C-alpha positions in Angstrom: 10.5 -8.0 10.6 10.7 -11.8 10.7 6.9 -12.2 10.5 6.7 -9.9 7.5 9.5 -11.8 5.8 7.9 -15.2 6.4 4.5 -13.8 5.4 6.0 -12.6 2.1 7.6 -16.0 1.5 4.3 -17.7 2.2 2.5 -15.8 -0.5 4.8 -17.1 -3.2 4.3 -13.7 -4.9 6.9 -11.5 -6.4 7.8 -8.6 -4.1 9.9 -5.5 -3.6 10.6 -4.6 0.0 12.3 -1.5 1.2 14.4 -2.4 4.3 16.6 0.4 5.7 20.2 -0.6 6.6 19.7 -0.6 10.4 16.8 -3.0 10.0 18.6 -5.5 7.8 20.0 -7.6 10.7 16.4 -8.3 11.7 15.7 -10.3 8.6 15.8 -14.1 8.9 19.1 -15.8 8.1 19.5 -16.3 4.3 16.2 -14.4 3.6 17.8 -12.6 0.7 19.2 -15.8 -0.7 15.9 -17.7 -0.2 13.9 -15.0 -2.0 16.3 -14.1 -4.8 14.0 -15.5 -7.5 10.9 -13.7 -6.4 12.0 -10.9 -4.1 14.1 -7.8 -4.2 15.2 -6.1 -1.0 16.4 -2.5 -1.4 17.4 0.2 1.1 15.4 2.9 -0.7 13.2 3.2 -3.8 11.2 6.0 -5.5 7.8 4.9 -4.0 5.7 6.9 -6.4 7.5 5.5 -9.4 7.0 2.0 -8.1 3.3 2.5 -7.4 2.8 3.8 -10.9 4.1 0.6 -12.5 1.3 -1.5 -13.9 2.6 -4.8 -12.5 2.1 -3.7 -8.8 -0.8 -5.7 -7.5 -0.6 -4.8 -3.9 1.0 -2.3 -1.5 1.8 -3.4 2.0 1.8 0.0 3.8 2.2 1.4 7.3 -0.5 3.8 6.2 1.2 7.1 6.5 -1.0 9.8 4.9 1.2 10.4 1.8 1.6 6.7 1.1 -2.1 6.1 1.3 -2.9 9.1 -1.0 -0.3 7.9 -3.5 -1.7 4.4 -3.6 -5.3 5.7 -3.7 -4.6 8.1 -6.5 -2.8 5.4 -8.5 -5.3 2.7 -8.0 -3.1 0.3 -6.0 -4.9 -2.0 -3.6 -3.4 -2.0 -0.1 -2.7 -4.2 2.9 -2.8 -1.8 5.9 -0.3 -2.4 8.7 -0.5 0.8 10.8 2.0 1.4 13.6 1.2 4.7 15.4 -0.3 8.2 15.2 -2.8 8.8 12.3 -1.9 5.5 10.6 -4.7 3.6 12.3 -7.3 6.2 11.1 -5.8 6.0 7.6 -6.0 2.2 7.7 -9.7 2.4 8.7 -10.3 4.6 5.7 -8.4 2.2 3.4 -10.5 -0.8 4.5 -13.9 0.6 5.6 -14.5 3.9 3.9 -12.8 3.6 0.5 -12.8 -0.2 0.3 -9.3 -0.3 -1.3 -7.6 -2.7 1.0 -7.6 -5.0 4.0 -6.1 -4.4 7.4 -3.7 -6.9 8.9 -4.8 -7.3 12.5 -2.4 -7.7 15.4 -2.5 -10.6 17.8 -2.8 -10.4 21.6 0.9 -9.4 21.8 0.4 -6.5 19.3 2.2 -8.4 16.4 0.9 -9.0 12.9 1.7 -12.7 12.4 3.0 -14.2 9.1 -0.2 -16.2 8.5 -2.2 -12.9 8.7 0.1 -11.1 6.4 0.0 -14.0 3.9 -3.8 -14.2 4.1 -4.2 -10.4 3.6 -1.8 -10.2 0.6 -3.4 -13.3 -1.0 -6.9 -11.9 -0.5 -5.9 -8.7 -2.3 -3.9 -10.2 -5.2 -5.7 -13.5 -5.8 -9.1 -12.1 -6.3 -12.1 -13.7 -4.9 -15.2 -11.7 -4.1 -13.5 -9.3 -1.7 -10.3 -9.0 -3.6 -12.2 -8.2 -6.8 -14.2 -5.6 -5.0 -11.0 -4.0 -3.6 -9.5 -3.9 -7.1 -12.7 -2.4 -8.5 -12.8 0.3 -5.8 -9.1 1.0 -6.3 -9.7 1.8 -10.0 -12.7 3.9 -9.1 -10.7 6.1 -6.8 -7.9 6.3 -9.3 -10.3 7.5 -11.9 -11.9 10.0 -9.5 -8.4 11.4 -8.7 -7.6 11.8 -12.5 -10.9 13.5 -13.1 -10.4 15.9 -10.2 -6.9 16.9 -11.3 -7.8 17.1 -15.0 -8.6 20.4 -16.8 -11.9 21.6 -15.4 -11.9 19.1 -12.5 -12.5 20.2 -8.9 -8.8 20.4 -8.0 -8.0 22.3 -11.2 -10.8 24.8 -10.4 -9.7 25.1 -6.8 -6.1 25.9 -7.8 -7.4 28.5 -10.3 -9.6 30.1 -7.6 -6.7 30.1 -5.2 -4.3 31.8 -7.7 -7.0 34.3 -8.6 -7.5 35.3 -4.9 -3.7 35.7 -4.3 -3.1 37.7 -7.5 -6.1 40.1 -7.1 
């Protein structure tokens, strides 16, 4: 928690961070006060509504499947910080298959350090060759998702076929 907190401060970017109540004591002393101009720490938020907002430039995610699909479908670049189960596979797809984010690598103790977090966020939001490619790919996947769900798209057709099979 402290490494994430200091990494966020180091980016000098605006941020929204969901920190559940039991985790709040793990935040650095005065963190909320130090970040009151640029940061908002909440116990819960409607993630999908936040990701839909046009001002979101990056989503730091544990890479749960739903979170990845939401960000992918909404064109939000990601910093992948997987913890367990399928999250590492999802993070691999985010970075290497879809090209919509970067993975924050752990050190020899299994911790993602503040400098790594800062570097990854800045790489995504500040542009540069890789950051621009990530943004371009994010928009590409968003447009593909819109096309698939639109009338006549592949998802639309599959739903129609499914309903036809059930009702026949």
